[in-house]
C-alpha positions in Angstrom: 23.8 57.8 1.2 25.0 54.3 1.6 28.0 55.2 -0.4 28.8 58.0 2.0 28.5 55.7 5.0 30.8 53.2 3.3 33.3 56.0 2.6 33.1 57.1 6.2 33.7 53.6 7.5 36.6 53.1 5.2 38.2 56.4 6.3 38.3 55.6 10.1 37.1 57.6 13.3 36.8 61.4 13.3 39.8 63.2 14.8 37.6 65.9 16.3 35.7 63.5 18.2 38.8 61.8 19.6 40.2 65.1 20.6 37.1 66.0 22.4 37.1 62.7 24.2 40.7 63.1 25.2 40.1 66.6 26.6 37.2 65.3 28.7 39.4 62.5 30.0 42.2 64.9 30.9 39.8 67.3 32.6 38.4 64.4 34.6 41.9 63.3 35.7 42.8 66.9 36.7 39.7 67.2 38.8 40.4 64.0 40.6 44.0 65.1 41.2 42.8 68.5 42.6 40.3 66.8 44.9 43.0 64.5 46.2 45.5 67.4 46.9 42.7 69.5 48.5 41.8 66.7 50.8 45.5 66.2 51.7 46.1 69.9 52.4 42.9 70.0 54.5 44.1 67.0 56.5 47.6 68.7 57.0 46.0 71.9 58.1 43.7 70.1 60.5 46.7 68.2 62.0 48.7 71.4 62.3 45.8 73.3 64.0 45.4 70.4 66.4 49.2 70.5 67.3 49.1 74.2 67.8 46.0 73.8 70.0 47.7 71.2 72.0 50.8 73.4 72.4 48.7 76.4 73.5 46.9 74.3 76.0 50.2 73.0 77.4 51.6 76.6 77.6 48.5 77.7 79.4 48.7 74.9 81.9 52.4 75.7 82.5 51.7 79.4 83.0 48.8 78.5 85.3 51.2 76.3 87.4 53.9 79.1 87.5 51.3 81.6 88.6 50.1 79.2 91.3 53.6 78.7 92.6 54.2 82.5 92.6 51.0 83.0 94.5 52.1 80.3 97.0 55.5 82.0 97.4 53.9 85.4 98.0 51.6 83.9 100.5 54.5 82.4 102.4 56.5 85.7 102.2 53.5 87.6 103.5 53.2 85.2 106.4 56.9 85.6 107.1 56.7 89.4 107.0 53.7 89.3 109.3 55.8 87.3 111.8 58.7 89.7 111.5 56.5 92.7 112.0 55.0 91.2 115.1 58.6 90.4 116.3 59.7 94.0 115.6 56.7 95.4 117.4 57.5 93.3 120.4 61.2 94.4 120.3 60.2 98.0 119.9 57.9 97.7 122.9 60.7 96.1 124.9 63.2 98.8 123.9 60.8 101.5 124.9 60.4 99.9 128.3 64.2 99.5 128.6 64.7 103.1 127.6 62.3 104.4 130.2 64.1 102.4 132.8 67.5 103.7 131.7 66.2 107.3 131.8 65.0 106.7 135.3 68.3 105.2 136.3 70.3 108.0 134.5 68.3 110.6 136.4 69.0 108.8 139.6 72.8 108.6 138.8 72.9 112.3 137.9 71.3 113.2 141.2 73.8 111.0 143.1 76.7 112.5 141.1 75.5 116.0 141.9 75.3 115.0 145.6 78.8 113.4 145.4 80.3 116.6 143.7 78.7 118.7 146.4 80.1 116.6 149.1 83.6 116.7 147.5 83.4 120.4 147.2 82.5 120.7 150.9 85.4 118.4 151.8 88.1 119.9 149.5 87.0 123.5 149.8 87.4 123.7 145.9 84.7 124.3 143.3 84.3 122.0 140.3 86.1 124.4 138.0 89.0 124.9 140.4 89.4 121.2 140.8 89.4 120.7 137.0 92.1 123.4 136.6 94.3 121.7 139.2 93.8 118.3 137.6 94.5 119.5 134.1 97.6 121.2 135.2 99.0 118.0 136.7 98.1 115.9 133.7 99.6 118.5 131.3 102.8 118.5 133.3 103.0 114.7 133.2 102.1 114.5 129.5 104.6 117.3 128.6 107.5 115.4 130.3 106.5 112.1 128.7 106.0 113.8 125.3 109.4 115.5 125.5 111.0 112.2 126.3 109.3 110.3 123.5 110.0 113.1 121.0 113.7 113.1 122.0 113.9 109.4 121.6 112.1 109.4 118.3 114.2 112.3 117.0 117.5 110.8 118.1 116.6 107.4 116.5 115.4 109.0 113.2 118.4 111.3 113.1 120.8 108.5 113.8 119.3 106.3 111.1 119.0 109.2 108.6 122.5 110.4 109.2 124.0 106.9 108.8 122.1 106.3 105.5 122.8 109.8 104.1 126.5 109.5 105.1 126.7 106.2 103.3 125.0 107.4 100.1 127.0 110.7 99.9 130.3 109.0 100.7 129.6 106.5 98.0 128.8 109.2 95.5 131.9 111.3 96.4 134.2 108.3 96.3 133.1 107.5 92.7 133.8 111.1 91.5 137.4 112.3 91.3 137.4 116.0 90.7 140.1 118.6 90.4 140.9 121.4 92.9 140.0 124.9 91.7 142.9 126.9 90.5 141.1 129.0 87.8 140.8 132.7 88.1 138.0 134.9 86.9 140.3 137.6 85.6 141.3 137.6 81.9 144.9 138.7 81.6 147.0 139.0 78.4 150.8 138.9 78.6 152.6 141.3 76.3 156.3 141.2 75.4 157.1 144.8 76.5 155.6 148.0 77.7 156.2 149.5 74.2 153.3 147.2 73.0 150.9 149.1 75.3 151.4 152.2 73.3 150.7 150.3 70.0 147.5 148.8 71.6 146.3 152.3 72.6 147.2 153.7 69.2 147.3 157.2 68.0 144.9 159.4 70.0 143.5 156.1 71.4 141.9 154.9 68.2 143.1 151.3 68.6 141.9 150.8 72.1 138.5 152.5 71.3 138.1 150.1 68.3 139.0 147.1 70.5 136.5 148.1 73.2 133.8 148.8 70.7 134.3 145.4 68.9 134.6 143.4 72.1 132.0 145.0 74.3 134.6 144.9 77.2 137.0 147.3 78.8 140.8 147.1 78.4 142.7 148.1 81.5 146.2 149.3 80.8 148.0 150.5 83.9 151.5 150.5 85.4 151.5 146.8 85.8 154.5 145.6 83.7 153.9 143.4 80.6 150.2 142.9 81.4 146.9 144.0 79.8 143.6 143.1 81.6 140.3 142.5 79.8 137.4 143.5 82.0 133.7 142.7 81.4 130.6 141.1 82.9 130.2 138.6 80.0 132.8 135.8 80.3 132.4 134.8 76.6 133.2 138.4 75.5 136.2 138.4 77.9 137.4 135.2 76.3 136.9 136.7 72.8 138.9 139.8 74.0 141.7 137.7 75.5 142.0 135.6 72.3 141.8 138.6 70.0 144.4 140.7 71.9 146.8 137.7 72.2 146.6 137.3 68.4 147.1 141.0 67.7 150.1 141.1 70.0 151.6 138.1 68.3 151.0 139.5 64.8 152.2 143.0 65.6 149.8 144.7 63.2 147.4 146.6 65.3 145.0 149.0 63.5 141.2 149.3 63.4 140.7 147.2 60.2 143.0 144.4 61.5 141.2 144.6 64.9 137.8 144.0 63.3 139.1 141.0 61.3 140.8 139.5 64.3 137.8 139.9 66.6 135.5 138.3 64.1 137.8 135.3 63.7 138.2 135.0 67.5 134.4 135.1 67.8 134.0 132.2 65.4 136.7 130.3 67.2 135.0 130.9 70.6 131.6 129.8 69.2 133.2 126.6 67.9 134.8 126.0 71.3 131.5 126.6 73.0 129.7 124.1 70.8 132.5 121.5 71.3 132.5 122.1 75.0 128.7 121.6 75.3 128.9 118.4 73.3 131.9 117.0 75.3 130.2 117.8 78.6 126.9 116.1 77.5 128.9 113.0 76.4 130.9 112.9 79.6 127.7 113.2 81.7 126.0 110.5 79.6 123.2 112.9 78.6 122.7 112.2 74.9 119.8 113.6 72.9 119.8 117.2 74.3 118.6 119.9 71.9 121.3 121.5 69.8 120.2 125.0 70.9 120.4 124.0 74.6 123.9 122.6 74.2 125.1 125.8 72.4 123.9 127.9 75.4 125.2 125.3 77.9 128.7 125.3 76.4 129.1 129.0 77.3 129.6 127.9 81.0 133.1 126.8 80.0 134.0 130.5 80.4 131.9 131.1 83.6 133.3 130.6 87.1 131.8 130.9 90.6 134.2 131.4 93.5 136.9 130.2 91.0 135.1 127.0 90.2 134.5 126.4 86.5 130.8 126.1 86.0 131.0 123.6 83.1 133.1 121.2 85.2 130.8 121.9 88.2 127.8 120.9 86.1 129.4 117.6 84.9 130.5 116.8 88.4 127.0 117.5 89.8 125.4 115.3 87.1 127.7 112.4 88.2 127.0 112.9 91.9 123.2 113.3 91.3 123.0 110.1 89.1 124.9 108.1 91.8 122.6 109.3 94.6 119.5 108.6 92.4 120.7 105.1 91.8 121.2 104.5 95.6 117.7 105.6 96.5 116.0 104.2 93.4 114.9 107.6 92.0 114.6 108.5 88.3 118.3 108.5 87.2 117.8 110.1 83.8 115.7 113.0 85.1 118.3 113.6 87.9 121.2 113.3 85.6 119.9 115.8 83.1 118.5 118.2 85.7 121.9 118.1 87.5 123.8 118.8 84.3 121.6 121.7 83.3 120.9 123.2 86.7 123.1 126.2 86.2 122.5 126.7 82.5 120.7 130.0 83.3 124.1 131.5 84.3 125.2 131.4 80.7 122.7 134.1 79.7 121.8 135.8 83.0 123.7 139.0 81.9 121.2 139.3 78.9 117.9 138.0 80.5 116.1 139.4 83.5 115.7 137.1 86.5 117.7 134.6 88.6 119.7 131.9 86.9 117.5 129.1 88.3 114.2 130.5 86.9 115.9 131.4 83.6 117.2 127.8 83.3 113.7 126.4 83.9 112.3 128.6 81.2 115.0 127.5 78.8 114.2 123.8 79.5 110.6 124.4 78.7 111.4 126.4 75.6 113.5 123.6 74.2 110.8 121.0 74.9 112.6 119.2 77.8 110.3 117.4 80.3 108.6 119.2 83.0 110.4 117.1 85.6 113.8 118.3 84.3 112.6 121.9 84.2 111.4 121.7 87.8 114.7 120.3 89.0 116.5 123.3 87.4 114.2 126.0 88.7 113.9 124.5 92.2 117.6 123.9 93.1 117.8 127.2 95.0 114.3 126.9 96.6 112.9 129.7 94.5 109.9 127.4 93.7 108.4 124.8 96.0 110.0 121.4 95.5 107.6 118.7 94.3 109.9 115.7 93.5 112.6 113.6 95.0 114.8 114.3 91.9 114.8 118.0 92.6 116.0 117.4 96.2 118.8 115.2 94.8 119.8 117.9 92.4 120.1 120.3 95.4 122.2 117.8 97.3 124.5 117.2 94.3 124.9 120.9 93.7 125.8 121.5 97.4 128.2 118.5 97.5 130.0 119.7 94.3 130.3 123.3 95.5 131.1 122.4 99.1 133.7 119.8 98.7 137.3 120.8 99.8 139.1 122.6 97.1 136.0 123.3 95.0 135.6 127.0 95.6 137.5 129.8 97.2 136.0 132.2 99.8 137.5 135.3 101.2 138.3 135.6 104.9 136.0 138.6 105.2 133.0 136.8 103.8 133.7 133.7 105.9 133.8 135.7 109.1 130.7 137.7 108.1 128.8 134.5 107.5 129.8 133.1 110.9 128.8 136.3 112.7 125.4 136.3 110.9 124.7 132.8 112.0 125.6 133.7 115.6 123.4 136.8 115.5 120.4 134.8 114.3 120.8 132.3 117.2 121.2 135.1 119.9 118.2 136.9 118.6 115.9 134.4 120.3 114.7 134.8 123.8 116.4 132.6 126.4 119.6 132.2 124.4 122.7 133.2 126.4 125.6 132.4 124.0 125.9 131.0 120.4 129.0 129.7 118.6 129.2 128.9 114.8 131.6 125.9 114.3 132.6 123.6 111.6 132.9 126.3 109.0 129.4 127.6 109.8 127.7 124.2 109.2 126.8 123.9 112.9 125.8 126.3 115.6 126.2 125.5 119.3 123.7 127.4 121.5 123.8 127.8 125.3 120.3 128.6 126.8 119.0 129.6 130.2 117.4 126.5 131.8 115.0 128.7 133.8 113.4 129.9 130.6 113.8 127.0 128.2 113.3 123.3 129.1 114.3 120.3 127.0 111.2 120.3 124.8 111.6 124.1 124.3 115.3 123.6 123.4 114.2 121.2 120.6 111.7 123.8 119.3 114.4 126.5 119.6 116.8 124.4 117.5 114.3 123.9 114.7 113.4 127.7 114.7 117.0 128.7 114.5 117.7 126.3 111.7 114.6 127.4 109.8 115.5 131.1 110.1 119.1 130.4 109.1 117.9 128.6 106.0 115.5 131.4 105.1 118.3 133.9 105.4 120.6 131.8 103.3 117.9 131.6 100.5 117.3 135.3 100.7 121.0 136.1 100.4 121.3 133.7 97.5 118.5 135.3 95.6 119.6 138.9 96.3 123.3 138.3 95.6 125.0 138.1 92.2 124.5 134.8 90.2 128.0 133.8 90.8 127.7 133.8 94.6 127.6 130.4 96.3 124.7 129.5 98.5 126.0 128.3 101.9 124.3 125.3 103.3 122.0 126.0 106.3 123.7 125.0 109.6 122.6 122.4 112.0 121.7 123.7 115.5 122.2 122.2 118.9 120.6 124.0 121.8 121.7 123.0 125.3 121.1 124.4 128.7 124.1 124.8 131.0 122.6 122.3 133.5 121.6 119.7 130.9 123.3 116.4 130.9 125.9 116.1 128.2 125.9 112.8 126.3 129.0 110.6 126.3 131.5 111.8 123.7 129.7 115.1 122.9 131.7 118.3 122.8 131.3 120.6 125.9 129.7 123.9 124.9 132.0 126.9 125.0 131.5 129.7 127.5 132.6 133.3 127.2 
């Protein structure tokens, strides 16, 4: 045993014992560390709870103060409202007392007024209604005279300013447009070298002339007029194709059905090319670029269309220039006016093939080819067939009238001229109180002589407006019912004057039968 102890002492301490001691030491240190951390967390939680408690107490004290202040404000407002209610009650009581006094005073005044009216009726020997009638008659007479004077002054002032301004604008537009005088005729005539050529045109048993009329869609008039063959037809483009074909056949000398068909086809192609070039040139001259190709092809057909001898393509270009100048002067939409003026008669190019008036047809064409609604309205409204809704449409009307009414623009027969003047005079004399009427200045003015016993100055003004309105309606009706090539005369101005009325200085004396 002693030897074992000695061996144990010589070998050193037991590792298992040391490991056990080390584990106990580590456990002890861990427990102490955990105690310290627990105490620290406990202290932090206690401090945080104390801070939250203090914050809650502070919030509660603030809310209590706010609530107390709100209660104080409500108390003060309630006191103020009570004061106002008492004030309103006092005012209501005062108003009731004042109202009662006013009712009593009003009853007394009514009684005194009734006594006064009764006394006046006894003095004047007139009842209340009779006196009112007399008074109203006098007042109406005075007001009528004064109103007539004021209306005359206002009308004369407005008319003078408007005429001056309109005359300046129109004169400026006309001065800037230099247009040719009409010399073109609506008849297509082909000159032939001799009467022997007429027989060749007719052909054996009339086969050549039948082939020509079938290919052209026009009539050939061959009569006793020497060296002349007339091409007759409603369509001006077909007339031009016929004139060109017949001229080429006469120059070539070979006239037979096969040659006729070839010549007419070639002439049709040439006319189509001329139509396209004419439409393009007119659009460029009028500064209207960007118009649809289909619209220009239809518009170019107006090169062969005339109205009272005025070429419609030149008339359209001239109207576009005048309309654009007027639009510039009055600050309207220049582009809408320019395009509406250029295309205002485009419906005349196809009115032989489409039902309706040329203005309505033109408006439908503009919408079909996707032009703006403003342009379409200017086209369809230039003859008052639809209600005018824009200044540009009025300008197109004016430009159309200026281009067609300028000296040398159109020709009119003496019979139609006299008929128009008589129609205007008949309209004026159809009114009651009109003694005589005279159309002067080529039918643009009507002088009317009235009976002063039936029509006073104010009635004369109304009569002048009525005559002008009826004349305008008659002109529009005739324009719609007449053929598309007829010109629409401008409505006349009317001056009604009684024989005893004072004539202004410088005014023309009315004529007497």
